[in-house]
C-alpha angles and dihedrals in degrees: 000000000000128000114212148145134233113188096192094050093045092049091054094047094048096040107114095197106059136042086006096165098024100067094117092056091045090051091052091048088055089050091050090054088047091239084128106041129206119273096017142122117220121196125197139163141190134197126193120194124183140196114187148152125218130193127188134184090217120060114244096005118101117171097203104129097202090066120058152209086016097184090068096049111026126057133173123017099299137036139178135193147174106202149143104260097186147338126202138190121195126193125187121188126185130197112191119321101308111035120079131169121199132185132175125195118203134194111188116156092168094058100030119124090219119123125259132022128326091271095056115107091234089066095041099069129126114231136187097246095182133004131161147144112240124202118195149097112198091197090064105029132007091224129092137178130203130185126190138046113340147137112284114242093242115139127320099284090177123133136209089217116108091231119348116088121226122253088248090066092044091051103036110011103120131209117182151138113266149097125279132199118195139184124199126176139124093005094307118120121183126178135182122181126187104212126205113250129246122049108325129201094278137007101339127101136155119159120237110218089330094309138101092236108126094217099130138052092233104136129072144183126205126190136177129183140164130209120205109198119215095215097287135066091241097053126063151106121259123190131166150144137224140195133194129191095214125030123180094262107089108097124113127231126329094038118226115164120226091033120111126271134199100246138357122265112216124213139194135204136197123191146167137189128187124193122187113174106293097001127084124183125179137179131182139175128189131177140169119247095225134032120273102248093210093061088077111086109195090207090060100036095168089079110073126209112276140205114246120239141165136186137182136191125182148150138209132195123200126205137167119235108187103310094335124099111221127197124194115189146172130190138174123195135170134201115201122192106154146032122279111289097022115127087236094046099123149319123229124202125193119184132183115186145177125194131186119198108215088183134356089276105028120081132184113194145172131195140189110208128187121184126186117194135023121244112171121199094240129038090014091164096036131261104127113349131104 
């Protein structure tokens, strides 16, 4: 048994912007290249610090999705901060050629759902963000199985931004307990995940006998995609589609996430990404099959219940300046939760970013973000929220 580190591998596994729900496959590819050897333990870590300034035209309401809940931490019409956004520790252990265990610890006071401000102990907890046992050896068989806590294989949910996630990820990027089976060969990637019932950690919910008790494996996600390579590993066209039995959007009015709902609300996603040398372009669209019951407020009956959708489109160009890799990116995404004219109609997010890689695993970045609209997690259509 060897104990080691691999900064490039750890950066990729802990990166929250790319391959968000394809980490298991990426891990197995690293094992196939022997970057992660048999009978070893690999440690890695990541730290993200931020300094930023926010301005809003409505006191106490800031639509920046990477900072929540805003009402506890931002007052007035402008705010500024110099903070630790997150810290991560990733550990990969291998036993022989086909058994791998992975765990990821996360400290994220700025995106914690704990009560209070960012200095309260409830928001300063360390959680196991992901953890699973992975069975597979792509050299022998193009099939793998993982069991534990992991991102659901719904959609792409990646972003070209150096830091800020798209509204598609915020709305549909799942994190749940379950078991996943995958197939990967000749550019074809298929995934099926049985997801634990009840409201899961992110973007997955199917009631269990009318309750929020996660006592059955009664939800699922299925995804299929194909990658057409353009002669090199770094150039190609990816396109795919996903479906989930139970998205997060099933509660009645007033909306409070993580409470039970009457019936699941399915969702689908279509996506594509093209990479040609230094240029990357992606597009994605996701939508629920049925309306979100809670988006109808009986006190404002002129606004009917609506299906929930989100889309993103973005591009990134990479250049080398001296010995430094430089990315310049732009992305627009929209989250829609109500009919035209409703106060909770939608939220737009426009991001322009630049990132400089000092090393393979160290990134300095800056972003300009503009959001239009305010869509809180709870009480989105009124009934008790701020």
